[in-house]
C-alpha positions in Angstrom: 109.9 98.6 92.4 106.8 98.9 90.2 104.8 96.0 91.6 101.1 96.2 92.5 101.8 94.9 96.0 104.3 97.6 96.6 102.1 100.4 95.1 102.3 102.5 98.3 106.1 102.4 98.2 107.7 105.8 97.6 105.9 107.7 100.3 108.2 109.6 102.5 108.4 109.6 106.3 105.9 111.3 108.6 105.9 111.6 112.3 102.2 110.9 112.5 101.2 107.4 113.8 97.6 108.1 114.6 96.7 107.6 111.0 98.2 104.1 110.8 95.3 101.9 111.8 92.8 100.1 109.7 89.3 101.6 109.5 87.8 98.1 109.9 87.4 96.1 113.1 90.5 94.2 114.1 90.4 90.5 113.4 93.0 87.8 113.9 95.8 87.9 111.3 95.7 84.2 110.3 93.0 81.6 110.2 93.2 77.9 109.6 89.6 78.0 108.4 89.1 75.1 106.0 85.4 75.6 105.4 84.4 75.1 101.8 81.5 77.4 101.7 81.2 79.6 98.6 78.7 82.1 99.8 78.9 85.0 102.3 75.2 84.6 103.4 75.7 81.6 105.7 77.7 81.6 108.9 80.6 79.6 107.3 80.7 81.9 104.4 80.7 85.0 106.6 83.5 83.5 108.7 85.4 82.7 105.5 85.1 86.3 104.4 86.2 87.6 107.8 89.2 85.3 107.5 90.1 86.8 104.1 89.6 90.4 105.3 91.8 89.7 108.4 94.7 88.6 106.2 94.4 91.9 104.3 94.2 93.9 107.5 97.2 91.9 108.9 99.2 92.7 105.8 98.8 96.5 106.2 99.3 96.3 109.9 102.6 94.5 109.3 103.6 97.2 106.8 102.6 99.9 109.2 104.8 98.3 111.9 107.7 97.8 109.4 107.3 94.0 109.8 108.1 93.3 106.2 108.7 89.6 106.7 105.1 89.1 107.9 103.8 91.3 105.1 105.8 89.3 102.5 104.5 86.1 104.0 100.9 87.2 103.5 101.4 86.6 99.7 101.7 82.8 100.3 104.4 80.5 99.1 104.8 82.0 95.7 105.4 85.5 97.1 104.3 88.9 95.8 103.8 89.6 92.1 107.0 90.2 90.2 108.7 87.8 92.6 110.8 90.4 94.5 113.1 89.1 97.2 112.0 89.9 100.7 114.7 92.6 100.8 113.5 94.2 97.6 110.0 94.1 98.9 111.0 95.8 102.2 113.0 98.4 100.2 109.9 99.3 98.3 108.4 100.7 101.5 111.6 102.5 102.6 109.9 106.0 102.3 106.5 104.9 103.7 105.9 106.0 107.2 102.4 104.8 107.8 99.4 103.4 106.0 95.7 103.4 106.6 93.4 100.7 105.1 89.7 101.1 104.5 88.0 97.8 103.4 84.9 97.8 101.3 82.3 95.0 101.1 84.0 91.8 99.9 82.6 90.1 96.8 81.2 86.6 96.7 83.6 83.8 97.3 84.1 82.1 93.9 85.5 78.6 93.2 87.8 77.4 90.4 90.1 74.4 90.0 90.3 73.5 93.7 90.7 77.0 94.9 88.5 79.7 96.3 88.9 83.4 95.4 87.4 86.6 96.8 87.9 90.2 95.7 88.0 92.8 98.4 87.7 96.5 97.5 90.1 98.8 99.3 91.2 102.4 99.8 94.8 102.7 101.0 96.2 106.0 102.3 100.0 106.1 102.5 101.6 108.9 104.5 105.1 110.3 104.2 107.0 113.5 104.7 106.0 114.7 101.3 102.3 114.1 101.9 99.6 111.5 101.5 98.9 109.3 98.5 95.5 107.7 98.1 95.1 104.4 96.3 91.9 102.6 95.4 91.3 99.2 93.9 91.1 95.7 95.1 92.9 92.6 96.3 92.1 89.1 95.3 92.7 86.5 98.0 93.0 82.8 97.3 92.9 79.6 99.3 93.3 75.9 98.2 90.5 73.6 99.1 91.6 70.2 97.6 92.1 67.3 99.9 95.8 66.8 100.7 96.5 70.5 100.7 98.7 71.6 103.5 97.3 73.8 106.3 99.3 76.7 104.9 97.8 76.2 101.4 94.3 76.2 103.0 94.8 79.6 104.5 93.7 82.7 102.7 96.7 84.6 101.1 97.1 87.6 98.9 97.0 86.5 95.3 96.6 89.7 93.2 96.5 93.5 93.8 95.0 96.1 91.5 95.7 99.6 93.0 95.5 102.9 91.3 97.2 106.0 92.8 95.1 109.2 92.9 98.0 111.6 93.4 100.0 113.1 96.2 98.5 115.5 98.6 101.2 117.8 99.9 101.4 118.5 103.6 
């Protein structure tokens, strides 16, 4: 499956599990934060950015633990790009043994048409029996801020992924 969200698919299996944790501090996976702050410099903006980062960390933690239902759900109601089924999404990670996420400094929270967006730069290391593949790029997360939006819509969710592979490093 050639979908940005499944970019780390195709890595083989590896017995190593010590490389599977995020380099960032662990944060809760979901937040019902409905603050409408657009800037990361105030406490509400910082909490908002932490909520967005925690969704991304939770996504890779779910993949690392083979909890593909939770990873799939991190994309929100519309699902991952390319609209794979949950089964297709999981199959995309069949040869991935473990992943390690490094999160860069999130961009500024931007607003447009009743939504908030934030870009978060990442480096993802995917491990498998044939070696390690490193991906760099970013995720865009989105949340709805209009009145009448459901709690689920107000949560941050993965919206877009732009990841570039930098080749396979053999074991």
